All heavy atoms as TSV, in Angstrom:
chain	resi	resn	atom	element	x	y	z
A	1	MET	N	N	4.831	-3.638	0.819
A	1	MET	CA	C	4.269	-4.543	1.782
A	1	MET	C	C	3.268	-5.478	1.170
A	1	MET	O	O	3.059	-6.591	1.634
A	1	MET	CB	C	3.645	-3.734	2.937
A	1	MET	CG	C	3.194	-4.629	4.078
A	1	MET	SD	S	2.510	-3.811	5.482
A	1	MET	CE	C	3.859	-2.837	6.087
A	2	LYS	N	N	2.616	-4.993	0.140
A	2	LYS	CA	C	1.613	-5.844	-0.584
A	2	LYS	C	C	2.299	-7.074	-1.173
A	2	LYS	O	O	1.722	-8.195	-1.102
A	2	LYS	CB	C	0.925	-5.017	-1.676
A	2	LYS	CG	C	-0.180	-5.717	-2.381
A	2	LYS	CD	C	-0.836	-4.724	-3.385
A	2	LYS	CE	C	-1.816	-5.431	-4.242
A	2	LYS	NZ	N	-2.438	-4.516	-5.171
A	3	THR	N	N	3.449	-6.880	-1.783
A	3	THR	CA	C	4.157	-7.990	-2.303
A	3	THR	C	C	4.608	-9.012	-1.282
A	3	THR	O	O	4.538	-10.212	-1.487
A	3	THR	CB	C	5.409	-7.490	-3.109
A	3	THR	OG1	O	4.985	-6.555	-4.073
A	3	THR	CG2	C	6.120	-8.620	-3.842
A	4	ALA	N	N	5.093	-8.522	-0.140
A	4	ALA	CA	C	5.509	-9.401	0.979
A	4	ALA	C	C	4.307	-10.198	1.456
A	4	ALA	O	O	4.467	-11.382	1.778
A	4	ALA	CB	C	6.118	-8.578	2.087
A	5	ALA	N	N	3.160	-9.568	1.550
A	5	ALA	CA	C	1.967	-10.294	1.980
A	5	ALA	C	C	1.623	-11.408	1.005
A	5	ALA	O	O	1.288	-12.502	1.431
A	5	ALA	CB	C	0.797	-9.292	2.139
A	6	LYS	N	N	1.722	-11.123	-0.284
A	6	LYS	CA	C	1.426	-12.124	-1.278
A	6	LYS	C	C	2.348	-13.292	-1.216
A	6	LYS	O	O	1.967	-14.446	-1.310
A	6	LYS	CB	C	1.485	-11.516	-2.685
A	6	LYS	CG	C	0.359	-10.609	-3.049
A	6	LYS	CD	C	0.486	-10.141	-4.508
A	6	LYS	CE	C	-0.599	-9.194	-4.840
A	6	LYS	NZ	N	-0.453	-8.699	-6.255
A	7	VAL	N	N	3.680	-12.994	-0.963
A	7	VAL	CA	C	4.683	-14.045	-0.917
A	7	VAL	C	C	4.396	-14.939	0.301
A	7	VAL	O	O	4.428	-16.192	0.185
A	7	VAL	CB	C	6.091	-13.426	-0.803
A	7	VAL	CG1	C	7.115	-14.482	-0.388
A	7	VAL	CG2	C	6.454	-12.801	-2.127
A	8	PHE	N	N	4.092	-14.386	1.484
A	8	PHE	CA	C	3.848	-15.202	2.640
A	8	PHE	C	C	2.536	-15.964	2.542
A	8	PHE	O	O	2.422	-17.091	3.036
A	8	PHE	CB	C	3.895	-14.345	3.899
A	8	PHE	CG	C	5.264	-14.060	4.376
A	8	PHE	CD1	C	5.799	-12.785	4.259
A	8	PHE	CD2	C	6.062	-15.025	4.919
A	8	PHE	CE1	C	7.086	-12.485	4.703
A	8	PHE	CE2	C	7.340	-14.760	5.366
A	8	PHE	CZ	C	7.838	-13.517	5.247
A	9	ILE	N	N	1.541	-15.439	1.843
A	9	ILE	CA	C	0.291	-16.180	1.633
A	9	ILE	C	C	0.594	-17.366	0.715
A	9	ILE	O	O	0.066	-18.485	1.008
A	9	ILE	CB	C	-0.782	-15.255	1.068
A	9	ILE	CG1	C	-1.211	-14.234	2.117
A	9	ILE	CG2	C	-1.957	-16.019	0.576
A	9	ILE	CD1	C	-2.110	-13.132	1.579
A	10	ILE	N	N	1.336	-17.165	-0.319
A	10	ILE	CA	C	1.665	-18.267	-1.204
A	10	ILE	C	C	2.485	-19.332	-0.489
A	10	ILE	O	O	2.196	-20.546	-0.679
A	10	ILE	CB	C	2.385	-17.750	-2.472
A	10	ILE	CG1	C	1.428	-16.919	-3.315
A	10	ILE	CG2	C	2.972	-18.892	-3.275
A	10	ILE	CD1	C	2.077	-16.167	-4.425
A	11	ILE	N	N	3.409	-18.950	0.346
A	11	ILE	CA	C	4.194	-19.913	1.110
A	11	ILE	C	C	3.281	-20.685	2.046
A	11	ILE	O	O	3.386	-21.885	2.202
A	11	ILE	CB	C	5.308	-19.204	1.932
A	11	ILE	CG1	C	6.409	-18.699	0.948
A	11	ILE	CG2	C	5.914	-20.134	2.941
A	11	ILE	CD1	C	7.447	-17.830	1.572
A	12	GLY	N	N	2.321	-19.975	2.690
A	12	GLY	CA	C	1.370	-20.653	3.551
A	12	GLY	C	C	0.483	-21.631	2.825
A	12	GLY	O	O	0.174	-22.679	3.309
A	13	MET	N	N	0.124	-21.277	1.593
A	13	MET	CA	C	-0.670	-22.175	0.763
A	13	MET	C	C	0.123	-23.453	0.378
A	13	MET	O	O	-0.424	-24.535	0.372
A	13	MET	CB	C	-1.166	-21.464	-0.491
A	13	MET	CG	C	-2.173	-20.415	-0.234
A	13	MET	SD	S	-2.585	-19.410	-1.697
A	13	MET	CE	C	-3.251	-20.601	-2.788
A	14	ILE	N	N	1.402	-23.277	0.086
A	14	ILE	CA	C	2.249	-24.424	-0.270
A	14	ILE	C	C	2.469	-25.335	0.917
A	14	ILE	O	O	2.372	-26.570	0.821
A	14	ILE	CB	C	3.595	-23.937	-0.889
A	14	ILE	CG1	C	3.343	-23.270	-2.231
A	14	ILE	CG2	C	4.575	-25.078	-1.003
A	14	ILE	CD1	C	4.546	-22.531	-2.799
A	15	VAL	N	N	2.773	-24.719	2.041
A	15	VAL	CA	C	3.014	-25.534	3.291
A	15	VAL	C	C	1.783	-26.249	3.738
A	15	VAL	O	O	1.795	-27.427	4.137
A	15	VAL	CB	C	3.564	-24.652	4.382
A	15	VAL	CG1	C	3.643	-25.333	5.717
A	15	VAL	CG2	C	4.966	-24.137	4.012
A	16	GLY	N	N	0.621	-25.633	3.610
A	16	GLY	CA	C	-0.641	-26.219	4.076
A	16	GLY	C	C	-1.408	-26.904	2.975
A	16	GLY	O	O	-2.597	-27.047	3.086
A	17	CYS	N	N	-0.747	-27.302	1.875
A	17	CYS	CA	C	-1.480	-27.865	0.779
A	17	CYS	C	C	-2.156	-29.204	1.081
A	17	CYS	O	O	-3.033	-29.610	0.338
A	17	CYS	CB	C	-0.573	-27.972	-0.440
A	17	CYS	SG	S	0.733	-29.215	-0.260
A	18	TRP	N	N	-1.745	-29.844	2.146
A	18	TRP	CA	C	-2.395	-31.126	2.481
A	18	TRP	C	C	-3.801	-30.966	3.085
A	18	TRP	O	O	-4.553	-31.912	3.187
A	18	TRP	CB	C	-1.442	-31.929	3.419
A	18	TRP	CG	C	-1.103	-31.218	4.648
A	18	TRP	CD1	C	-0.086	-30.341	4.805
A	18	TRP	CD2	C	-1.763	-31.297	5.935
A	18	TRP	NE1	N	-0.079	-29.867	6.092
A	18	TRP	CE2	C	-1.078	-30.439	6.822
A	18	TRP	CE3	C	-2.818	-31.978	6.390
A	18	TRP	CZ2	C	-1.472	-30.250	8.091
A	18	TRP	CZ3	C	-3.216	-31.844	7.708
A	18	TRP	CH2	C	-2.526	-30.967	8.549
A	19	THR	N	N	-4.129	-29.728	3.450
A	19	THR	CA	C	-5.508	-29.441	3.814
A	19	THR	C	C	-6.101	-28.470	2.787
A	19	THR	O	O	-5.388	-27.842	2.049
A	19	THR	CB	C	-5.551	-28.767	5.259
A	19	THR	OG1	O	-4.828	-27.535	5.188
A	19	THR	CG2	C	-4.953	-29.704	6.278
A	20	ILE	N	N	-7.408	-28.381	2.767
A	20	ILE	CA	C	-8.029	-27.618	1.723
A	20	ILE	C	C	-8.244	-26.116	2.120
A	20	ILE	O	O	-8.252	-25.226	1.254
A	20	ILE	CB	C	-9.390	-28.233	1.329
A	20	ILE	CG1	C	-9.965	-27.607	0.069
A	20	ILE	CG2	C	-10.428	-28.147	2.464
A	20	ILE	CD1	C	-9.297	-28.086	-1.194
A	21	LEU	N	N	-8.333	-25.815	3.421
A	21	LEU	CA	C	-8.627	-24.449	3.876
A	21	LEU	C	C	-7.535	-23.457	3.494
A	21	LEU	O	O	-7.901	-22.345	3.053
A	21	LEU	CB	C	-8.874	-24.461	5.372
A	21	LEU	CG	C	-10.191	-25.075	5.808
A	21	LEU	CD1	C	-10.291	-25.098	7.332
A	21	LEU	CD2	C	-11.359	-24.380	5.205
A	22	PRO	N	N	-6.267	-23.719	3.640
A	22	PRO	CA	C	-5.278	-22.703	3.215
A	22	PRO	C	C	-5.363	-22.402	1.706
A	22	PRO	O	O	-5.162	-21.280	1.324
A	22	PRO	CB	C	-3.944	-23.341	3.529
A	22	PRO	CG	C	-4.234	-24.284	4.630
A	22	PRO	CD	C	-5.565	-24.800	4.371
A	23	LEU	N	N	-5.647	-23.405	0.943
A	23	LEU	CA	C	-5.778	-23.187	-0.510
A	23	LEU	C	C	-6.982	-22.313	-0.854
A	23	LEU	O	O	-6.884	-21.393	-1.662
A	23	LEU	CB	C	-5.910	-24.515	-1.276
A	23	LEU	CG	C	-4.691	-25.466	-1.136
A	23	LEU	CD1	C	-4.976	-26.780	-1.776
A	23	LEU	CD2	C	-3.473	-24.822	-1.721
A	24	ILE	N	N	-8.106	-22.546	-0.159
A	24	ILE	CA	C	-9.285	-21.757	-0.444
A	24	ILE	C	C	-9.112	-20.304	0.024
A	24	ILE	O	O	-9.285	-19.358	-0.755
A	24	ILE	CB	C	-10.497	-22.392	0.257
A	24	ILE	CG1	C	-10.847	-23.701	-0.402
A	24	ILE	CG2	C	-11.724	-21.451	0.236
A	24	ILE	CD1	C	-11.890	-24.499	0.376
A	25	PHE	N	N	-8.775	-20.130	1.332
A	25	PHE	CA	C	-8.667	-18.765	1.865
A	25	PHE	C	C	-7.483	-18.022	1.305
A	25	PHE	O	O	-7.566	-16.785	1.096
A	25	PHE	CB	C	-8.619	-18.830	3.372
A	25	PHE	CG	C	-9.888	-19.188	4.037
A	25	PHE	CD1	C	-9.999	-20.380	4.792
A	25	PHE	CD2	C	-11.051	-18.457	3.849
A	25	PHE	CE1	C	-11.189	-20.739	5.360
A	25	PHE	CE2	C	-12.217	-18.812	4.433
A	25	PHE	CZ	C	-12.321	-19.959	5.163
A	26	GLY	N	N	-6.377	-18.693	1.001
A	26	GLY	CA	C	-5.243	-18.040	0.394
A	26	GLY	C	C	-5.588	-17.511	-1.028
A	26	GLY	O	O	-5.212	-16.416	-1.373
A	27	GLY	N	N	-6.232	-18.373	-1.772
A	27	GLY	CA	C	-6.610	-17.986	-3.136
A	27	GLY	C	C	-7.622	-16.796	-3.140
A	27	GLY	O	O	-7.438	-15.872	-3.949
A	28	ILE	N	N	-8.564	-16.826	-2.312
A	28	ILE	CA	C	-9.528	-15.736	-2.246
A	28	ILE	C	C	-8.877	-14.458	-1.753
A	28	ILE	O	O	-9.123	-13.382	-2.317
A	28	ILE	CB	C	-10.717	-16.132	-1.299
A	28	ILE	CG1	C	-11.531	-17.247	-1.933
A	28	ILE	CG2	C	-11.642	-14.916	-1.051
A	28	ILE	CD1	C	-12.591	-17.837	-1.044
A	29	THR	N	N	-7.991	-14.557	-0.789
A	29	THR	CA	C	-7.316	-13.378	-0.265
A	29	THR	C	C	-6.397	-12.793	-1.376
A	29	THR	O	O	-6.315	-11.542	-1.529
A	29	THR	CB	C	-6.462	-13.708	0.962
A	29	THR	OG1	O	-7.299	-14.311	1.947
A	29	THR	CG2	C	-5.831	-12.475	1.556
A	30	LEU	N	N	-5.722	-13.632	-2.140
A	30	LEU	CA	C	-4.880	-13.110	-3.205
A	30	LEU	C	C	-5.731	-12.375	-4.268
A	30	LEU	O	O	-5.297	-11.337	-4.786
A	30	LEU	CB	C	-4.107	-14.207	-3.854
A	30	LEU	CG	C	-2.907	-14.817	-2.996
A	30	LEU	CD1	C	-2.307	-15.980	-3.703
A	30	LEU	CD2	C	-1.866	-13.749	-2.750
A	31	SER	N	N	-6.867	-12.916	-4.590
A	31	SER	CA	C	-7.704	-12.266	-5.597
A	31	SER	C	C	-8.292	-10.947	-5.046
A	31	SER	O	O	-8.423	-9.988	-5.790
A	31	SER	CB	C	-8.838	-13.179	-6.058
A	31	SER	OG	O	-9.765	-13.444	-5.035
A	32	LYS	N	N	-8.625	-10.939	-3.773
A	32	LYS	CA	C	-9.134	-9.722	-3.139
A	32	LYS	C	C	-8.009	-8.621	-3.079
A	32	LYS	O	O	-8.259	-7.472	-3.227
A	32	LYS	CB	C	-9.636	-9.974	-1.742
A	32	LYS	CG	C	-10.875	-10.839	-1.714
A	32	LYS	CD	C	-12.085	-10.121	-2.223
A	32	LYS	CE	C	-13.299	-11.008	-2.124
A	32	LYS	NZ	N	-14.536	-10.390	-2.563
A	33	LEU	N	N	-6.755	-9.069	-2.836
A	33	LEU	CA	C	-5.636	-8.102	-2.786
A	33	LEU	C	C	-5.466	-7.439	-4.191
A	33	LEU	O	O	-5.107	-6.286	-4.237
A	33	LEU	CB	C	-4.355	-8.833	-2.411
A	33	LEU	CG	C	-3.981	-8.940	-0.957
A	33	LEU	CD1	C	-2.768	-9.821	-0.754
A	33	LEU	CD2	C	-3.724	-7.560	-0.398
A	34	LYS	N	N	-5.696	-8.189	-5.215
A	34	LYS	CA	C	-5.544	-7.638	-6.584
A	34	LYS	C	C	-6.616	-6.592	-6.884
A	34	LYS	O	O	-6.351	-5.636	-7.563
A	34	LYS	CB	C	-5.615	-8.842	-7.603
A	34	LYS	CG	C	-5.220	-8.435	-8.977
A	34	LYS	CD	C	-5.366	-9.576	-9.913
A	34	LYS	CE	C	-4.499	-10.732	-9.515
A	34	LYS	NZ	N	-4.547	-11.866	-10.459
A	35	LYS	N	N	-7.842	-6.806	-6.358
A	35	LYS	CA	C	-8.981	-5.975	-6.746
A	35	LYS	C	C	-9.298	-4.870	-5.726
A	35	LYS	O	O	-10.072	-3.982	-6.039
A	35	LYS	CB	C	-10.170	-6.825	-6.913
A	35	LYS	CG	C	-10.098	-7.784	-8.061
A	35	LYS	CD	C	-11.325	-8.682	-8.150
A	35	LYS	CE	C	-11.108	-9.761	-9.164
A	35	LYS	NZ	N	-12.225	-10.672	-9.199
A	36	ALA	N	N	-8.723	-4.947	-4.525
A	36	ALA	CA	C	-9.168	-4.035	-3.401
A	36	ALA	C	C	-8.729	-2.585	-3.694
A	36	ALA	O	O	-7.665	-2.348	-4.221
A	36	ALA	CB	C	-8.547	-4.503	-2.112
A	37	GLN	N	N	-9.604	-1.722	-3.295
A	37	GLN	CA	C	-9.379	-0.281	-3.414
A	37	GLN	C	C	-9.146	0.404	-2.065
A	37	GLN	O	O	-8.597	1.458	-1.998
A	37	GLN	CB	C	-10.541	0.424	-4.169
A	37	GLN	CG	C	-10.734	-0.058	-5.569
A	37	GLN	CD	C	-9.546	0.265	-6.463
A	37	GLN	OE1	O	-8.997	1.385	-6.389
A	37	GLN	NE2	N	-9.216	-0.629	-7.371
A	38	SER	N	N	-9.626	-0.245	-0.994
A	38	SER	CA	C	-9.448	0.280	0.340
A	38	SER	C	C	-9.167	-0.792	1.333
A	38	SER	O	O	-9.419	-1.972	1.075
A	38	SER	CB	C	-10.656	1.086	0.777
A	38	SER	OG	O	-11.727	0.197	0.996
A	39	LYS	N	N	-8.609	-0.430	2.452
A	39	LYS	CA	C	-8.227	-1.395	3.479
A	39	LYS	C	C	-9.449	-2.062	4.096
A	39	LYS	O	O	-9.381	-3.285	4.430
A	39	LYS	CB	C	-7.472	-0.698	4.590
A	39	LYS	CG	C	-7.039	-1.591	5.701
A	39	LYS	CD	C	-6.271	-0.788	6.772
A	39	LYS	CE	C	-5.976	-1.747	7.938
A	39	LYS	NZ	N	-5.244	-1.054	8.955
A	40	SER	N	N	-10.582	-1.429	4.111
A	40	SER	CA	C	-11.804	-2.011	4.711
A	40	SER	C	C	-12.293	-3.220	3.947
A	40	SER	O	O	-12.982	-4.053	4.519
A	40	SER	CB	C	-12.902	-0.927	4.812
A	40	SER	OG	O	-13.256	-0.518	3.523
A	41	GLU	N	N	-11.937	-3.368	2.668
A	41	GLU	CA	C	-12.327	-4.501	1.909
A	41	GLU	C	C	-11.553	-5.759	2.255
A	41	GLU	O	O	-11.979	-6.874	1.952
A	41	GLU	CB	C	-12.149	-4.203	0.395
A	41	GLU	CG	C	-13.000	-3.066	-0.137
A	41	GLU	CD	C	-12.680	-2.773	-1.591
A	41	GLU	OE1	O	-12.257	-3.669	-2.303
A	41	GLU	OE2	O	-12.865	-1.610	-1.977
A	42	LEU	N	N	-10.421	-5.563	2.923
A	42	LEU	CA	C	-9.538	-6.714	3.174
A	42	LEU	C	C	-9.486	-7.171	4.645
A	42	LEU	O	O	-8.828	-8.138	4.896
A	42	LEU	CB	C	-8.098	-6.306	2.786
A	42	LEU	CG	C	-7.866	-6.042	1.327
A	42	LEU	CD1	C	-6.470	-5.500	1.088
A	42	LEU	CD2	C	-8.070	-7.312	0.513
A	43	VAL	N	N	-10.198	-6.524	5.542
A	43	VAL	CA	C	-10.093	-6.818	6.930
A	43	VAL	C	C	-10.577	-8.228	7.257
A	43	VAL	O	O	-9.895	-9.067	7.870
A	43	VAL	CB	C	-10.861	-5.791	7.807
A	43	VAL	CG1	C	-10.895	-6.235	9.256
A	43	VAL	CG2	C	-10.228	-4.397	7.661
A	44	ALA	N	N	-11.721	-8.595	6.740
A	44	ALA	CA	C	-12.275	-9.953	6.999
A	44	ALA	C	C	-11.391	-11.000	6.400
A	44	ALA	O	O	-11.113	-12.028	7.034
A	44	ALA	CB	C	-13.669	-10.044	6.445
A	45	TRP	N	N	-10.913	-10.810	5.183
A	45	TRP	CA	C	-10.047	-11.810	4.514
A	45	TRP	C	C	-8.686	-11.858	5.174
A	45	TRP	O	O	-8.092	-12.925	5.210
A	45	TRP	CB	C	-9.942	-11.518	3.038
A	45	TRP	CG	C	-11.277	-11.725	2.440
A	45	TRP	CD1	C	-12.103	-10.755	1.956
A	45	TRP	CD2	C	-11.951	-12.980	2.224
A	45	TRP	NE1	N	-13.273	-11.314	1.484
A	45	TRP	CE2	C	-13.220	-12.663	1.643
A	45	TRP	CE3	C	-11.651	-14.247	2.492
A	45	TRP	CZ2	C	-14.114	-13.676	1.313
A	45	TRP	CZ3	C	-12.536	-15.270	2.192
A	45	TRP	CH2	C	-13.765	-14.980	1.625
A	46	GLY	N	N	-8.175	-10.778	5.691
A	46	GLY	CA	C	-6.933	-10.782	6.428
A	46	GLY	C	C	-7.049	-11.622	7.690
A	46	GLY	O	O	-6.116	-12.352	8.061
A	47	VAL	N	N	-8.133	-11.492	8.405
A	47	VAL	CA	C	-8.336	-12.249	9.609
A	47	VAL	C	C	-8.477	-13.754	9.292
A	47	VAL	O	O	-7.884	-14.599	9.953
A	47	VAL	CB	C	-9.589	-11.748	10.420
A	47	VAL	CG1	C	-9.900	-12.685	11.557
A	47	VAL	CG2	C	-9.340	-10.371	10.909
A	48	LEU	N	N	-9.251	-14.074	8.273
A	48	LEU	CA	C	-9.372	-15.482	7.838
A	48	LEU	C	C	-8.031	-16.050	7.398
A	48	LEU	O	O	-7.689	-17.213	7.720
A	48	LEU	CB	C	-10.412	-15.631	6.768
A	48	LEU	CG	C	-11.825	-15.412	7.194
A	48	LEU	CD1	C	-12.759	-15.392	5.997
A	48	LEU	CD2	C	-12.263	-16.498	8.168
A	49	ASP	N	N	-7.266	-15.267	6.716
A	49	ASP	CA	C	-5.915	-15.688	6.268
A	49	ASP	C	C	-4.985	-15.876	7.446
A	49	ASP	O	O	-4.195	-16.780	7.455
A	49	ASP	CB	C	-5.372	-14.692	5.288
A	49	ASP	CG	C	-4.120	-15.164	4.630
A	49	ASP	OD1	O	-4.159	-16.259	4.027
A	49	ASP	OD2	O	-3.090	-14.506	4.696
A	50	LEU	N	N	-5.169	-15.031	8.420
A	50	LEU	CA	C	-4.356	-15.105	9.688
A	50	LEU	C	C	-4.573	-16.443	10.345
A	50	LEU	O	O	-3.595	-17.085	10.787
A	50	LEU	CB	C	-4.768	-13.935	10.603
A	50	LEU	CG	C	-4.039	-13.748	11.889
A	50	LEU	CD1	C	-2.700	-13.107	11.598
A	50	LEU	CD2	C	-4.862	-12.830	12.781
A	51	PHE	N	N	-5.783	-16.905	10.467
A	51	PHE	CA	C	-6.111	-18.128	11.146
A	51	PHE	C	C	-5.862	-19.398	10.327
A	51	PHE	O	O	-5.414	-20.382	10.861
A	51	PHE	CB	C	-7.562	-18.115	11.656
A	51	PHE	CG	C	-7.770	-17.191	12.801
A	51	PHE	CD1	C	-8.759	-16.183	12.671
A	51	PHE	CD2	C	-7.057	-17.284	13.945
A	51	PHE	CE1	C	-8.989	-15.325	13.742
A	51	PHE	CE2	C	-7.293	-16.376	14.946
A	51	PHE	CZ	C	-8.196	-15.404	14.876
A	52	PHE	N	N	-6.216	-19.385	9.057
A	52	PHE	CA	C	-6.227	-20.616	8.259
A	52	PHE	C	C	-5.050	-20.808	7.309
A	52	PHE	O	O	-4.826	-21.916	6.860
A	52	PHE	CB	C	-7.558	-20.711	7.451
A	52	PHE	CG	C	-8.745	-20.847	8.358
A	52	PHE	CD1	C	-9.689	-19.806	8.392
A	52	PHE	CD2	C	-8.926	-21.958	9.111
A	52	PHE	CE1	C	-10.797	-19.944	9.234
A	52	PHE	CE2	C	-10.020	-22.078	9.944
A	52	PHE	CZ	C	-10.981	-21.071	9.999
A	53	CYS	N	N	-4.407	-19.689	6.952
A	53	CYS	CA	C	-3.378	-19.874	5.868
A	53	CYS	C	C	-1.976	-19.514	6.384
A	53	CYS	O	O	-1.153	-20.386	6.531
A	53	CYS	CB	C	-3.726	-19.000	4.717
A	53	CYS	SG	S	-2.677	-19.235	3.275
A	54	SER	N	N	-1.712	-18.269	6.652
A	54	SER	CA	C	-0.386	-17.812	7.040
A	54	SER	C	C	-0.476	-16.709	8.070
A	54	SER	O	O	-1.125	-15.693	7.868
A	54	SER	CB	C	0.333	-17.258	5.749
A	54	SER	OG	O	1.498	-16.609	6.121
A	55	LEU	N	N	0.183	-16.922	9.203
A	55	LEU	CA	C	0.182	-15.946	10.249
A	55	LEU	C	C	0.834	-14.642	9.814
A	55	LEU	O	O	0.227	-13.554	9.998
A	55	LEU	CB	C	0.924	-16.529	11.485
A	55	LEU	CG	C	0.936	-15.657	12.725
A	55	LEU	CD1	C	-0.473	-15.520	13.291
A	55	LEU	CD2	C	1.892	-16.225	13.740
A	56	ILE	N	N	1.966	-14.735	9.222
A	56	ILE	CA	C	2.660	-13.499	8.778
A	56	ILE	C	C	1.960	-12.798	7.627
A	56	ILE	O	O	1.778	-11.602	7.619
A	56	ILE	CB	C	4.099	-13.825	8.399
A	56	ILE	CG1	C	4.864	-14.367	9.634
A	56	ILE	CG2	C	4.816	-12.608	7.882
A	56	ILE	CD1	C	6.255	-14.872	9.353
A	57	GLY	N	N	1.467	-13.610	6.710
A	57	GLY	CA	C	0.700	-13.072	5.561
A	57	GLY	C	C	-0.576	-12.358	6.021
A	57	GLY	O	O	-0.881	-11.278	5.536
A	58	GLY	N	N	-1.257	-12.944	6.988
A	58	GLY	CA	C	-2.479	-12.279	7.558
A	58	GLY	C	C	-2.191	-11.011	8.240
A	58	GLY	O	O	-2.915	-10.006	8.116
A	59	ILE	N	N	-1.075	-11.006	9.012
A	59	ILE	CA	C	-0.698	-9.718	9.702
A	59	ILE	C	C	-0.322	-8.634	8.703
A	59	ILE	O	O	-0.727	-7.460	8.898
A	59	ILE	CB	C	0.469	-10.003	10.652
A	59	ILE	CG1	C	0.015	-10.841	11.817
A	59	ILE	CG2	C	1.108	-8.693	11.179
A	59	ILE	CD1	C	1.126	-11.371	12.753
A	60	LEU	N	N	0.379	-9.029	7.690
A	60	LEU	CA	C	0.785	-8.028	6.655
A	60	LEU	C	C	-0.461	-7.507	5.895
A	60	LEU	O	O	-0.509	-6.315	5.551
A	60	LEU	CB	C	1.778	-8.622	5.642
A	60	LEU	CG	C	3.152	-8.892	6.243
A	60	LEU	CD1	C	4.046	-9.578	5.200
A	60	LEU	CD2	C	3.828	-7.581	6.681
A	61	VAL	N	N	-1.451	-8.331	5.647
A	61	VAL	CA	C	-2.673	-7.912	4.989
A	61	VAL	C	C	-3.403	-6.914	5.905
A	61	VAL	O	O	-3.915	-5.853	5.429
A	61	VAL	CB	C	-3.575	-9.089	4.605
A	61	VAL	CG1	C	-4.951	-8.593	4.148
A	61	VAL	CG2	C	-2.953	-9.885	3.498
A	62	LEU	N	N	-3.447	-7.196	7.169
A	62	LEU	CA	C	-4.113	-6.269	8.120
A	62	LEU	C	C	-3.364	-4.964	8.315
A	62	LEU	O	O	-3.975	-3.958	8.654
A	62	LEU	CB	C	-4.321	-6.986	9.463
A	62	LEU	CG	C	-5.332	-8.136	9.452
A	62	LEU	CD1	C	-5.314	-8.842	10.757
A	62	LEU	CD2	C	-6.714	-7.655	9.065
A	63	CYS	N	N	-2.082	-4.972	8.074
A	63	CYS	CA	C	-1.249	-3.766	8.239
A	63	CYS	C	C	-1.205	-2.915	6.960
A	63	CYS	O	O	-0.567	-1.828	6.983
A	63	CYS	CB	C	0.164	-4.120	8.675
A	63	CYS	SG	S	0.227	-4.758	10.359
A	64	LEU	N	N	-1.741	-3.360	5.865
A	64	LEU	CA	C	-1.696	-2.600	4.632
A	64	LEU	C	C	-2.428	-1.225	4.753
A	64	LEU	O	O	-3.416	-1.154	5.509
A	64	LEU	CB	C	-2.339	-3.383	3.463
A	64	LEU	CG	C	-1.583	-4.517	2.866
A	64	LEU	CD1	C	-2.488	-5.264	1.887
A	64	LEU	CD2	C	-0.368	-4.035	2.216
A	65	LYS	N	N	-1.901	-0.273	4.102
A	65	LYS	CA	C	-2.536	1.015	4.073
A	65	LYS	C	C	-3.247	1.251	2.751
A	65	LYS	O	O	-3.001	0.515	1.788
A	65	LYS	CB	C	-1.484	2.150	4.241
A	65	LYS	CG	C	-0.696	2.052	5.516
A	65	LYS	CD	C	0.429	3.084	5.561
A	65	LYS	CE	C	1.250	2.835	6.755
A	65	LYS	NZ	N	2.514	3.652	6.726
A	66	ASP	N	N	-4.098	2.219	2.713
A	66	ASP	CA	C	-4.865	2.498	1.486
A	66	ASP	C	C	-3.887	2.860	0.304
A	66	ASP	O	O	-4.158	2.579	-0.821
A	66	ASP	CB	C	-5.878	3.607	1.659
A	66	ASP	CG	C	-7.078	3.136	2.438
A	66	ASP	OD1	O	-7.343	1.910	2.435
A	66	ASP	OD2	O	-7.743	3.987	3.060
A	67	GLU	N	N	-2.776	3.535	0.662
A	67	GLU	CA	C	-1.793	3.937	-0.360
A	67	GLU	C	C	-1.137	2.757	-0.996
A	67	GLU	O	O	-0.720	2.806	-2.130
A	67	GLU	CB	C	-0.717	4.838	0.281
A	67	GLU	CG	C	-1.204	6.142	0.788
A	67	GLU	CD	C	-1.730	6.036	2.224
A	67	GLU	OE1	O	-1.190	5.273	3.018
A	67	GLU	OE2	O	-2.714	6.732	2.535
A	68	ASP	N	N	-1.060	1.610	-0.260
A	68	ASP	CA	C	-0.459	0.395	-0.809
A	68	ASP	C	C	-1.342	-0.247	-1.860
A	68	ASP	O	O	-0.869	-1.005	-2.728
A	68	ASP	CB	C	-0.135	-0.585	0.262
A	68	ASP	CG	C	0.867	-0.120	1.264
A	68	ASP	OD1	O	1.764	0.716	0.879
A	68	ASP	OD2	O	0.823	-0.557	2.437
A	69	LEU	N	N	-2.629	0.046	-1.804
A	69	LEU	CA	C	-3.604	-0.617	-2.650
A	69	LEU	C	C	-3.923	0.122	-3.910
A	69	LEU	O	O	-4.561	-0.369	-4.818
A	69	LEU	CB	C	-4.904	-0.889	-1.892
A	69	LEU	CG	C	-4.756	-1.781	-0.662
A	69	LEU	CD1	C	-6.023	-1.789	0.158
A	69	LEU	CD2	C	-4.350	-3.177	-1.035
A	70	VAL	N	N	-3.506	1.373	-4.000
A	70	VAL	CA	C	-3.807	2.213	-5.157
A	70	VAL	C	C	-3.090	1.679	-6.392
A	70	VAL	O	O	-1.892	1.408	-6.353
A	70	VAL	CB	C	-3.369	3.678	-4.911
A	70	VAL	CG1	C	-3.569	4.552	-6.123
A	70	VAL	CG2	C	-4.122	4.244	-3.740
A	71	GLN	N	N	-3.836	1.464	-7.429
A	71	GLN	CA	C	-3.259	1.006	-8.692
A	71	GLN	C	C	-2.536	2.133	-9.375
A	71	GLN	O	O	-3.052	3.260	-9.555
A	71	GLN	CB	C	-4.363	0.471	-9.582
A	71	GLN	CG	C	-5.167	-0.663	-9.029
A	71	GLN	CD	C	-4.339	-1.910	-8.863
A	71	GLN	OE1	O	-3.398	-2.160	-9.635
A	71	GLN	NE2	N	-4.660	-2.747	-7.881
A	72	ALA	N	N	-1.303	1.878	-9.818
A	72	ALA	CA	C	-0.523	2.945	-10.455
A	72	ALA	C	C	-0.841	3.057	-11.906
A	72	ALA	O	O	-1.388	2.250	-12.540
A	72	ALA	CB	C	0.943	2.575	-10.336
């Protein structure tokens, strides 16, 4: 699910590239997804991504479980 969230965030960034907010919030959310260790670290960025970047990507970020974020 983490990969699907990344894909939809990137698609949202590409579609909304004519404004600056999807690029900012999408980039920050992608970097937080890479470094996050728990779901609580991503809630605020998931909501911001939901509103400003990608609806589906934001929903997927909010639905992530802690097991999805564990680095192998």
